[in-house]
C-alpha positions as CSV (number, residue, x, y, z in Angstrom):
1,M,-15.7,6.3,6.8
2,Q,-15.9,10.1,6.8
3,E,-19.5,9.9,5.6
4,L,-20.3,7.6,8.5
5,M,-18.8,10.0,10.9
6,V,-20.8,12.9,9.4
7,A,-24.0,10.9,9.7
8,L,-23.2,10.3,13.3
9,G,-23.0,14.0,13.9
10,F,-19.2,14.6,13.9
11,R,-17.5,17.5,12.2
12,V,-14.7,16.2,10.1
13,C,-11.2,17.7,9.7
14,G,-8.0,16.3,8.3
15,D,-6.6,15.0,5.0
16,V,-10.0,14.0,3.5
17,V,-12.3,16.9,2.6
18,P,-15.9,16.2,3.8
19,S,-19.1,17.5,2.3
20,S,-20.1,21.0,3.5
21,A,-22.4,19.5,6.1
22,G,-19.5,17.8,7.8
23,R,-16.9,20.5,7.8
24,P,-16.0,22.2,11.1
25,S,-18.1,25.2,12.1
26,F,-17.9,26.7,15.5
27,S,-20.2,28.6,17.8
28,I,-19.2,32.0,19.2
29,R,-18.5,30.3,22.5
30,E,-16.2,27.7,20.8
31,R,-14.4,30.4,18.9
32,L,-13.7,32.3,22.1
33,A,-12.3,29.2,23.7
34,I,-10.1,28.5,20.6
35,A,-8.8,32.0,20.6
36,K,-7.9,31.8,24.3
37,D,-6.2,28.4,23.9
38,V,-4.3,29.3,20.7
39,L,-3.5,32.9,21.1
40,G,-3.5,33.1,24.9
41,E,-5.7,36.1,25.0
42,E,-9.3,36.8,26.0
43,V,-11.3,38.0,23.0
44,A,-14.6,39.7,23.9
45,P,-15.6,41.8,20.8
46,D,-18.7,43.8,20.3
47,L,-20.3,41.5,17.8
48,T,-23.1,43.9,17.0
49,S,-20.7,45.7,14.7
50,E,-20.5,43.9,11.3
51,Q,-16.9,45.0,10.8
52,V,-15.8,43.8,14.3
53,R,-17.8,40.6,13.7
54,E,-16.0,39.9,10.4
55,E,-12.6,40.6,12.0
56,F,-13.5,38.3,14.9
57,L,-14.5,35.5,12.6
58,A,-11.3,35.9,10.5
59,R,-9.1,35.9,13.6
60,T,-10.7,32.9,15.2
61,D,-10.6,31.1,11.8
62,A,-6.9,31.6,11.7
63,A,-6.5,30.4,15.3
64,W,-8.4,27.2,14.4
65,H,-6.3,26.6,11.3
66,Q,-3.1,27.0,13.4
67,L,-4.4,24.6,16.1
68,F,-5.3,22.1,13.4
69,K,-1.9,22.4,11.7
70,I,-0.1,21.9,15.1
71,W,-1.9,18.7,15.6
72,Q,-1.1,17.5,12.1
73,Y,2.5,17.9,12.9
74,R,2.2,16.4,16.4
75,L,0.4,13.4,14.8
76,A,3.3,13.2,12.3
77,S,0.8,13.4,9.4
78,S,2.2,16.7,7.8
79,H,5.4,18.6,7.3
80,L,6.3,22.1,8.3
81,S,7.7,22.6,4.8
82,M,4.2,22.4,3.4
83,A,2.7,25.0,5.7
84,E,3.2,28.0,3.4
85,I,1.7,26.1,0.4
86,A,-1.3,24.9,2.4
87,Q,-2.1,28.1,4.2
88,P,-0.1,31.0,2.7
89,S,-2.2,33.6,4.4
90,M,-1.6,32.3,7.9
91,G,1.7,34.1,8.4
92,F,4.0,31.4,9.5
93,P,5.9,30.9,11.6
94,F,3.3,30.0,14.2
95,D,2.0,32.9,16.3
96,V,0.7,30.7,19.1
97,R,1.5,29.9,22.7
98,P,4.4,27.5,23.0
99,E,2.3,25.5,25.5
100,L,0.2,24.2,22.6
101,W,3.0,22.0,21.5
102,S,2.6,20.0,24.7
103,A,-1.1,20.6,25.4
104,P,-3.3,17.4,25.8
105,F,-5.5,16.4,22.9
106,S,-8.5,16.7,25.3
107,K,-8.1,20.5,25.0
108,T,-9.1,20.4,21.3
109,P,-12.8,21.3,20.4
110,T,-15.3,18.5,21.0
111,G,-17.4,16.8,18.4
112,L,-14.6,16.6,15.8
113,C,-13.4,13.6,13.9
114,W,-9.8,13.9,12.8
115,T,-9.0,11.9,9.6
116,F,-5.6,11.2,8.1
117,H,-4.4,9.0,5.2
118,A,-1.7,7.6,7.4
119,I,-0.1,8.1,10.8
120,D,3.5,7.1,11.6
121,V,3.1,5.9,15.2
122,W,6.9,6.0,15.6
123,R,7.0,9.7,15.0
124,T,3.7,10.6,16.7
125,D,3.8,13.0,19.7
126,R,4.7,11.0,22.7
127,M,2.5,13.0,25.1
128,L,-0.5,12.2,22.9
129,L,0.4,8.5,23.0
130,A,0.8,8.7,26.8
131,E,-2.6,10.4,27.1
132,W,-4.2,7.7,24.9
133,D,-2.6,4.9,26.7
134,A,-3.7,6.2,30.1
135,G,-7.3,7.0,29.4
136,G,-8.2,5.5,26.1
137,D,-9.0,8.8,24.5
138,P,-9.0,9.9,21.8
139,R,-10.6,6.9,20.2
140,W,-8.8,5.6,17.1
141,I,-10.5,3.9,14.2
142,F,-8.5,2.4,11.4
143,N,-10.4,2.0,8.1
144,I,-8.7,-0.6,6.0
145,R,-9.4,-1.6,2.4
146,D,-8.1,-4.3,0.1
147,P,-4.6,-2.9,-0.8
148,R,-5.1,-3.8,-4.5
149,D,-8.2,-1.6,-4.6
150,I,-6.3,1.1,-2.7
151,L,-3.5,1.1,-5.4
152,L,-6.1,1.3,-8.2
153,S,-7.9,4.1,-6.6
154,M,-4.7,6.0,-6.0
155,V,-3.6,5.7,-9.6
156,E,-7.0,6.9,-10.8
157,F,-7.1,9.8,-8.3
158,L,-3.6,11.1,-9.1
159,G,-4.4,10.7,-12.8
160,A,-7.5,12.9,-12.7
161,V,-6.7,16.3,-14.1
162,D,-9.5,18.1,-12.2
163,R,-8.1,17.0,-8.8
164,Y,-4.6,18.2,-9.3
165,N,-5.4,21.3,-7.2
166,V,-5.0,19.2,-4.0
167,I,-1.6,20.9,-3.6
168,R,-1.4,20.6,0.2
169,F,0.0,17.0,-0.3
170,P,3.5,16.8,-1.5
171,E,2.7,13.4,-3.0
172,T,0.2,15.1,-5.4
173,Q,2.7,17.7,-6.5
174,M,5.3,15.0,-7.2
175,F,3.2,12.2,-8.7
176,A,0.2,13.8,-10.3
177,P,2.1,15.0,-13.4
178,I,3.4,11.5,-13.9
179,F,0.1,9.7,-13.6
180,R,-1.7,12.3,-15.7
181,R,0.2,11.3,-18.8
182,L,-0.3,7.5,-18.3
183,S,-3.3,5.3,-18.9
184,V,-4.7,3.4,-15.9
185,H,-2.8,0.2,-16.9
186,Q,0.4,2.2,-17.4
187,G,-0.2,3.9,-14.1
188,I,-0.5,0.6,-12.3
189,D,2.7,-0.6,-13.8
190,Y,4.4,2.5,-12.7
191,A,3.0,2.4,-9.2
192,L,4.3,-1.2,-8.9
193,S,7.8,-0.1,-10.0
194,D,8.5,3.1,-8.1
195,P,9.1,2.4,-4.4
196,R,8.5,6.1,-3.5
197,V,4.9,6.1,-4.8
198,P,2.7,6.8,-1.7
199,F,1.3,3.3,-1.2
200,G,3.3,0.6,0.4
201,S,4.9,2.9,3.1
202,Y,1.5,4.3,4.0
203,L,0.1,0.8,4.6
204,E,3.2,-0.4,6.4
205,Q,2.7,2.4,8.9
206,S,-0.8,1.1,9.5
207,V,0.0,-2.5,10.4
208,T,0.7,-1.5,14.0
209,L,-2.7,0.2,14.2
210,Y,-4.5,-2.8,12.7
211,N,-3.0,-5.0,15.4
212,H,-3.4,-2.7,18.4
213,P,-6.1,-3.7,20.9
214,K,-7.2,-0.1,21.5
215,V,-7.8,0.6,17.9
216,L,-11.0,-0.4,16.1
217,S,-10.3,-1.7,12.6
218,V,-13.2,-1.4,10.1
219,R,-13.1,-2.7,6.6
220,F,-14.2,-0.6,3.6
221,E,-15.7,-3.8,2.2
222,D,-18.1,-4.0,5.2
223,L,-19.0,-0.3,5.4
224,V,-19.8,0.2,1.7
225,G,-23.0,-1.8,1.8
226,P,-25.0,-3.2,-1.2
227,E,-24.5,-0.2,-3.4
228,G,-20.7,-0.8,-3.4
229,G,-20.9,-4.6,-3.8
230,G,-21.1,-5.5,-0.1
231,S,-24.0,-6.6,2.0
232,A,-26.5,-4.8,4.2
233,E,-25.8,-7.2,7.1
234,R,-22.1,-6.6,7.1
235,Q,-22.7,-2.8,6.8
236,L,-25.1,-2.8,9.7
237,A,-22.6,-4.8,11.8
238,A,-19.7,-2.5,11.0
239,V,-21.7,0.7,11.8
240,S,-22.9,-0.9,15.0
241,S,-19.3,-1.7,16.0
242,V,-18.3,2.0,15.4
243,I,-21.3,3.3,17.4
244,S,-20.5,1.0,20.3
245,F,-16.7,1.8,20.2
246,L,-17.5,5.5,20.5
247,D,-20.1,5.0,23.2
248,L,-22.8,6.8,21.1
249,E,-26.5,6.5,21.2
250,C,-28.3,6.0,17.9
251,E,-32.0,5.8,17.4
252,S,-31.9,4.5,13.9
253,I,-28.8,2.7,12.6
254,E,-30.6,2.1,9.3
255,Q,-30.9,5.8,8.8
256,V,-27.2,6.2,9.4
257,T,-26.3,3.5,6.9
258,S,-28.4,5.1,4.2
259,R,-26.1,8.1,4.2
260,I,-22.7,6.3,3.9
261,F,-22.6,5.7,0.2
262,N,-22.2,9.3,-1.0
263,R,-21.4,9.8,-4.7
264,R,-20.9,13.5,-4.1
265,S,-18.0,13.0,-1.7
266,F,-14.8,14.7,-3.0
267,T,-12.8,11.5,-2.9
268,F,-15.5,9.2,-4.2
269,N,-14.3,7.3,-7.3
270,K,-16.2,4.2,-8.1
271,G,-17.0,3.0,-4.6
272,R,-17.1,-0.7,-5.4
273,I,-15.2,-3.5,-3.7
274,G,-12.9,-5.8,-5.8
275,R,-12.5,-3.5,-8.8
276,W,-8.9,-4.5,-9.1
277,R,-10.1,-7.8,-10.5
278,E,-11.6,-6.0,-13.5
279,V,-8.6,-3.8,-14.2
280,F,-5.4,-5.6,-13.2
281,T,-3.8,-7.9,-15.7
282,S,-2.5,-11.3,-14.7
283,S,1.1,-9.9,-14.9
284,Q,0.1,-7.0,-12.6
285,V,-1.4,-9.4,-10.1
286,E,1.8,-11.4,-10.1
287,T,3.9,-8.3,-9.6
288,F,1.7,-7.0,-6.9
289,N,1.9,-10.3,-5.0
290,K,5.6,-10.3,-5.2
291,R,6.0,-6.7,-4.0
292,F,3.1,-6.3,-1.6
293,G,1.9,-9.8,-0.8
294,Y,3.0,-9.3,2.8
295,L,0.5,-6.5,3.1
296,L,-2.3,-8.7,1.9
297,E,-1.3,-11.2,4.6
298,A,-0.9,-8.5,7.2
299,F,-4.4,-7.2,6.7
300,E,-5.9,-10.6,6.1
301,Y,-6.8,-10.4,2.5
302,D,-6.7,-13.4,0.2
303,G,-3.5,-13.2,-1.9
304,S,-4.6,-16.2,-4.0
305,D,-7.5,-14.2,-5.7
306,A,-7.1,-13.9,-9.4
307,C,-8.2,-11.1,-11.8
308,D,-11.0,-11.4,-14.2
309,G,-8.8,-10.9,-17.3
C-alpha cells in the first residue's frame, strides 16, 4: 500500500518506512507553517547564511517530528513511554503549544499519507473522529491481508537479525530476541501459543475499520499483482478504487501499478500471496483455525484452505 501511495504522489509517514522518494520533505513555506503551528512563533530567518539555514532546518525538522508524534498519540498508535527511545534528541517533554492536542487534523501538512500497523478506534482522539464523521476527512484506507500470511511475515520479520534495529516498536524489543533464536516453524508455533504476540490483537482492532462504510478496504492479494501471485485485472481494479476514493486524477493507472511491487522496500519480504500454504504444517493450520478462525471469517478469507504439506 505504501508503494502505491508514493506512486500516487504522496509523502508517507508513520510506522512503515518508505523509500527515500516517498519520505516527507518540506518546502521553506511548509516549514515556516509547521514552525508557527507547533512552536507558536513566527520564524523568518535570513536563509542566505549557511549557519542560519542549517539551524532553521534543524529546528523545523524537530517541530515536524513533534507534530508527527503528537498525532501518533492522538491516533492511539504509539505510547509516550517510547518517545525517548524513538527520538532521544527531541528533548521531551513536548515543547509545543497545548492547542496542538486539540487541533483539527486538517491543520497537518497536505500531501501526506499517514500509515500505521493498527489503530485502536476506541482509544483514538475523539475530536479527530468527530472531524472525520462530520466531513469525511481524512480519508481512511484499510489494507488487509490473509491473516495466515500476516503471521508468517511477522515471524520472519522479527526473526531477521538485520532488522532488529527497529527499536521504536516495543514489540520488536520484546519479541525479536525470542524469534531470532527460533526456526521459522518454531516461530510459528510460538506465535500461536503466546497471546501477547502482536498479531491477533492488532487484527481485532481492525475489524471495525473493515466494516465501516467510510473506510475503503483494499486487499493485499489484489494490490500485489502478477509478480506476487495475483492478477493484473484485480490489481488495476484495486488501484482504481483507491484513486476514486481519494478523488485523484491519474493519467496512466498502468504506470502507477508498475511501481507497486518494490523489492527494495524496507518491509518487503517475499511479496507473494498464500505463502502460508508452503510453510505451515497441518498441525499449525489446525491450531491457527482454532485460535484465529474468527479472524478469517471476519475478514472473509476461506478457513477451509489446507496447506501444501
